[in-house]
Backbone bond lengths (Angstrom), bond angles and torsions (degrees), N, CA, C in turn:
res aa  C-N    CA-C-N  psi(-1)  N-CA   C-N-CA  omega(-1)  CA-C   N-CA-C  phi
1 M - - - 1.448 - - 1.526 108.68 -
2 R 1.276 116.20 136.71 1.462 122.21 -176.57 1.520 111.22 -93.75
3 N 1.333 115.69 131.31 1.461 119.64 172.96 1.515 107.56 -73.82
4 H 1.320 117.10 124.47 1.464 119.96 -176.59 1.517 110.23 -115.88
5 V 1.312 115.84 127.04 1.453 122.24 173.04 1.516 106.23 -111.21
6 P 1.335 118.32 122.79 1.468 119.73 -175.26 1.521 113.51 -64.26
7 Y 1.306 113.86 148.61 1.463 122.65 176.15 1.517 106.24 -94.86
8 F 1.323 117.28 115.01 1.454 119.62 -178.75 1.516 110.23 -146.73
9 F 1.323 115.79 -177.02 1.451 121.02 -173.66 1.520 111.48 -106.08
10 L 1.312 116.21 145.18 1.453 122.26 178.39 1.520 108.05 -128.90
11 G 1.298 117.09 112.71 1.457 121.20 177.07 1.521 113.70 56.86
12 G 1.331 117.99 32.78 1.450 121.30 178.75 1.521 114.22 83.34
13 V 1.329 117.99 -4.65 1.464 121.35 178.42 1.512 107.25 -103.91
14 S 1.337 117.79 122.78 1.455 118.60 -178.08 1.518 109.50 -70.73
15 M 1.317 114.66 137.44 1.455 120.07 179.14 1.521 109.00 -78.96
16 N 1.292 115.55 153.44 1.457 121.07 177.92 1.525 109.29 -93.55
17 R 1.298 116.71 -177.13 1.454 121.69 -178.50 1.525 112.04 -99.88
18 L 1.312 116.94 12.58 1.452 121.00 -177.08 1.526 111.59 -56.23
19 R 1.312 117.81 -50.64 1.470 120.71 -179.32 1.522 111.17 -63.54
20 E 1.323 116.96 -43.73 1.461 120.27 -178.53 1.529 110.71 -58.09
21 V 1.310 116.61 -48.95 1.474 120.33 -178.98 1.524 109.99 -65.64
22 R 1.325 117.71 -42.33 1.463 121.41 -179.42 1.527 111.05 -60.91
23 V 1.337 117.14 -44.46 1.466 121.45 -178.89 1.527 110.89 -67.45
24 V 1.319 117.33 -43.82 1.468 120.63 179.38 1.527 110.57 -60.52
25 K 1.319 116.84 -37.58 1.472 120.99 -179.91 1.525 112.57 -84.90
26 R 1.335 116.09 1.89 1.467 122.92 177.55 1.523 112.93 56.64
27 V 1.330 113.86 47.77 1.460 121.87 177.40 1.521 107.20 -111.62
28 T 1.324 116.97 130.94 1.463 120.08 177.49 1.525 109.56 -82.69
29 Q 1.329 115.60 162.92 1.466 119.32 175.22 1.524 109.78 -60.86
30 F 1.327 117.39 -37.20 1.455 120.82 179.64 1.530 110.90 -63.98
31 Q 1.329 117.09 -44.09 1.469 120.61 177.63 1.523 110.65 -62.30
32 L 1.329 116.35 -40.80 1.461 120.63 179.14 1.525 110.30 -65.08
33 R 1.311 116.78 -37.22 1.467 121.68 176.18 1.524 110.70 -60.52
34 L 1.324 116.11 -46.09 1.463 119.86 -179.62 1.531 111.40 -63.73
35 E 1.314 116.42 -38.13 1.467 121.58 -177.67 1.527 112.83 -73.96
36 T 1.343 116.68 -33.82 1.474 119.75 -172.62 1.521 114.43 -106.75
37 G 1.322 116.80 -21.17 1.458 119.56 -174.48 1.521 113.13 79.56
38 I 1.327 116.93 7.17 1.467 121.78 178.12 1.528 107.34 -91.81
39 H 1.326 116.98 128.02 1.461 121.25 -175.60 1.527 110.67 -58.23
40 Q 1.325 115.15 144.25 1.457 121.65 -177.11 1.527 112.53 -58.46
41 S 1.314 117.66 -37.26 1.472 119.36 179.49 1.526 111.08 -66.88
42 K 1.336 117.26 -34.04 1.465 119.93 177.51 1.527 110.13 -70.33
43 I 1.329 117.48 -38.19 1.464 120.39 176.48 1.523 109.71 -58.77
44 S 1.324 117.08 -42.54 1.461 121.30 177.78 1.530 110.98 -61.75
45 L 1.322 116.69 -45.14 1.466 120.50 178.32 1.523 111.36 -62.34
46 L 1.329 117.26 -40.11 1.467 121.30 177.81 1.523 110.38 -64.02
47 E 1.341 116.78 -45.01 1.460 120.49 -179.08 1.527 112.00 -62.43
48 N 1.307 116.27 -32.36 1.466 120.39 -178.64 1.519 113.55 -90.93
49 G 1.318 117.21 4.78 1.456 120.72 176.54 1.513 114.12 73.04
50 L 1.334 116.76 17.44 1.464 120.20 -178.03 1.522 112.10 -91.04
51 M 1.313 117.00 -10.86 1.465 123.52 175.67 1.517 108.31 -141.00
52 Q 1.300 115.49 153.26 1.461 121.13 174.42 1.529 108.29 -104.70
53 P 1.322 118.00 135.69 1.457 119.97 -179.49 1.526 111.69 -77.06
54 R 1.328 115.32 148.68 1.463 120.37 171.95 1.522 107.78 -72.81
55 D 1.323 116.91 163.58 1.462 121.16 -179.19 1.523 112.07 -58.46
56 D 1.338 117.41 -40.64 1.466 119.28 -179.61 1.531 110.99 -67.05
57 E 1.317 117.39 -33.55 1.462 120.57 177.52 1.529 110.82 -69.65
58 K 1.318 117.07 -38.75 1.468 120.30 176.62 1.528 110.16 -58.82
59 K 1.326 115.95 -42.92 1.468 120.18 -179.65 1.520 111.34 -65.02
60 R 1.337 117.49 -44.14 1.467 120.62 -179.46 1.525 111.45 -65.77
61 L 1.339 116.96 -42.40 1.461 120.39 178.67 1.523 110.98 -65.20
62 S 1.313 116.49 -42.04 1.460 121.06 -180.00 1.523 111.20 -62.33
63 K 1.312 115.42 -45.93 1.470 120.15 179.84 1.525 111.05 -62.01
64 A 1.322 116.62 -44.41 1.463 121.29 -178.17 1.528 112.37 -64.62
65 L 1.340 117.03 -31.88 1.465 121.29 -177.47 1.525 113.17 -100.25
66 G 1.332 117.19 1.13 1.462 120.09 178.94 1.512 113.05 64.59
67 A 1.321 116.07 39.16 1.470 121.95 -179.29 1.526 108.25 -133.13
68 T 1.315 115.83 170.35 1.454 119.47 175.36 1.534 109.01 -92.60
69 P 1.332 117.41 157.74 1.471 118.66 176.21 1.540 111.37 -57.14
70 Q 1.331 117.51 -35.80 1.462 120.91 179.94 1.521 111.99 -66.69
71 E 1.333 117.68 -31.69 1.465 120.57 177.34 1.530 111.02 -70.42
72 L 1.318 116.98 -37.88 1.458 121.02 -178.72 1.522 112.76 -79.76
73 F 1.328 115.86 -34.65 1.472 121.05 -175.31 1.526 109.60 -129.28
74 P 1.343 117.57 69.89 1.473 121.03 -173.25 1.520 114.83 -65.19
75 S 1.314 118.79 -20.82 1.459 119.42 -177.13 1.520 112.81 -83.70
76 D 1.331 117.76 -5.11 1.465 121.28 -179.72 1.514 111.75 -79.70
């Protein structure tokens, strides 16, 4: 059974799939921080659509989660 986190909008900014992929792969924000070097608070902001990731951050997050940048950030 797949853990599903809905894709919806927050304050007019479309959310990405970062949290959904992270949860399905059973990776914590802390583990993702260790793997990518991106601070845990920024990961939270990215997951909630309150910040946009830089290109280098998209690559690091994608690599750490075994996904493509387009899978994590489809609206880009």
